[in-house]
C-alpha positions as CSV (number, residue, x, y, z in Angstrom):
1,M,59.5,-2.9,-65.0
2,V,62.4,-3.2,-67.4
3,I,66.0,-2.2,-67.7
4,I,67.0,0.0,-70.6
5,T,70.4,1.2,-71.7
6,L,70.7,5.0,-72.3
7,R,73.3,6.4,-74.6
8,L,74.0,10.0,-73.6
9,I,75.2,11.7,-76.8
10,R,76.9,15.0,-75.9
11,N,78.6,15.5,-79.2
12,F,78.0,13.7,-82.5
13,E,81.1,14.8,-84.4
14,Y,83.6,14.0,-81.7
15,R,81.6,10.8,-80.6
16,S,81.3,12.0,-77.1
17,I,79.0,9.2,-75.7
18,K,78.4,7.8,-72.3
19,T,76.3,4.6,-71.8
20,I,74.3,4.1,-68.6
21,P,71.7,1.5,-67.4
22,I,68.4,2.8,-66.3
23,R,66.6,0.3,-63.9
24,D,63.0,-0.1,-63.0
25,V,61.5,1.6,-66.0
26,D,57.7,1.2,-66.2
27,T,56.8,0.9,-69.9
28,S,53.4,2.5,-69.2
29,L,55.3,5.8,-68.7
30,T,55.0,8.5,-71.4
31,V,58.2,9.4,-73.2
32,S,58.1,12.9,-71.7
33,S,57.8,11.4,-68.2
34,L,60.8,9.2,-68.9
35,I,62.8,12.2,-70.1
36,T,61.8,14.1,-66.9
37,R,62.8,11.2,-64.7
38,V,66.2,10.8,-66.3
39,L,67.0,14.5,-66.2
40,D,65.7,15.0,-62.6
41,Q,66.7,11.7,-60.9
42,D,68.9,9.3,-62.8
43,L,71.5,11.7,-64.1
44,K,71.9,13.1,-60.6
45,S,72.0,9.8,-58.8
46,I,74.0,7.4,-61.0
47,A,77.7,7.4,-60.1
48,G,80.4,7.7,-62.7
49,I,78.7,10.2,-65.0
50,P,81.1,13.1,-65.7
51,P,79.6,16.6,-65.1
52,P,79.5,17.6,-68.7
53,F,77.1,14.7,-69.4
54,R,75.0,15.5,-66.3
55,T,74.3,19.1,-67.3
56,H,73.8,18.7,-71.1
57,P,70.4,19.9,-72.3
58,Y,69.1,16.5,-73.7
59,D,65.6,16.7,-75.3
60,T,65.1,13.7,-77.6
61,L,65.0,9.9,-77.3
62,K,65.6,7.5,-80.2
63,I,65.7,3.7,-80.3
64,S,69.2,2.7,-81.1
65,H,68.9,-1.1,-80.7
66,Q,66.6,-3.7,-79.3
67,A,67.6,-7.2,-78.1
68,G,67.6,-9.6,-81.0
69,S,67.6,-6.9,-83.8
70,F,70.3,-5.3,-85.9
71,K,72.7,-2.5,-84.9
72,A,73.4,0.5,-87.0
73,N,76.6,0.8,-88.9
74,D,77.2,4.4,-87.7
75,I,79.0,4.1,-84.3
76,V,77.3,7.3,-83.0
77,I,73.6,7.0,-84.0
78,N,71.4,5.3,-86.6
79,L,70.6,8.1,-89.1
80,E,67.7,6.2,-90.7
81,G,64.2,5.5,-89.6
82,D,63.5,8.7,-87.7
83,E,59.7,8.4,-88.1
84,E,59.6,5.1,-86.4
85,L,62.5,5.3,-84.0
86,I,62.4,8.8,-82.5
87,L,60.0,8.6,-79.6
88,S,57.0,10.9,-79.5
89,G,56.5,12.8,-76.2
90,E,52.9,11.8,-75.3
91,K,53.1,8.1,-76.4
92,T,53.8,5.5,-73.8
93,L,57.0,3.5,-74.0
94,D,54.9,0.4,-74.8
95,E,53.3,2.2,-77.7
96,C,56.8,3.2,-79.0
97,G,58.0,-0.4,-78.9
98,V,60.3,-0.1,-75.9
99,V,60.9,-3.5,-74.3
100,A,63.4,-4.9,-71.9
101,E,67.1,-4.3,-72.9
102,T,66.2,-1.6,-75.5
103,E,69.0,0.8,-76.1
104,L,67.9,4.4,-76.4
105,S,70.0,7.4,-77.6
106,F,69.4,10.6,-75.6
107,F,70.5,13.8,-77.4
108,V,69.7,17.3,-78.5
109,M,67.5,17.3,-81.6
110,D,69.1,20.5,-83.2
111,Q,72.6,18.9,-82.9
112,Y,71.3,15.6,-84.4
113,L,69.7,17.4,-87.4
114,K,73.0,19.3,-88.0
115,Y,75.0,16.0,-87.8
116,K,72.5,14.2,-90.1
117,S,72.8,16.8,-92.8
118,N,76.7,16.4,-92.7
119,P,77.7,13.2,-90.8
120,E,81.3,14.1,-90.5
121,K,83.4,12.7,-87.7
122,K,86.3,14.9,-86.4
123,W,88.0,12.4,-84.2
């Protein structure tokens, strides 16, 4: 069991981000199982998450940072390495390279693709 940090990205352009710790994550879980757990349990039970972040339709996880490695220059999300860093639904977290203290971005893929095509910040 590990602790991961989840970056809830509600809006890329306005940098609307909330960071929360997720405890007791079994790395043998599939990515889709983790998404279901976060949406059904963690977002509802962790105190301090504003309602707009609780009800946002998140659907994609991407590795933002791992302990001992580099951080991206973009404050919102790393726009590079999608093939390696976006987690595939049926793989386990172990297979995707998720370890203790990994920071994952949780967002809506359509919004990410729009932001990636024109990474403009409005605030």
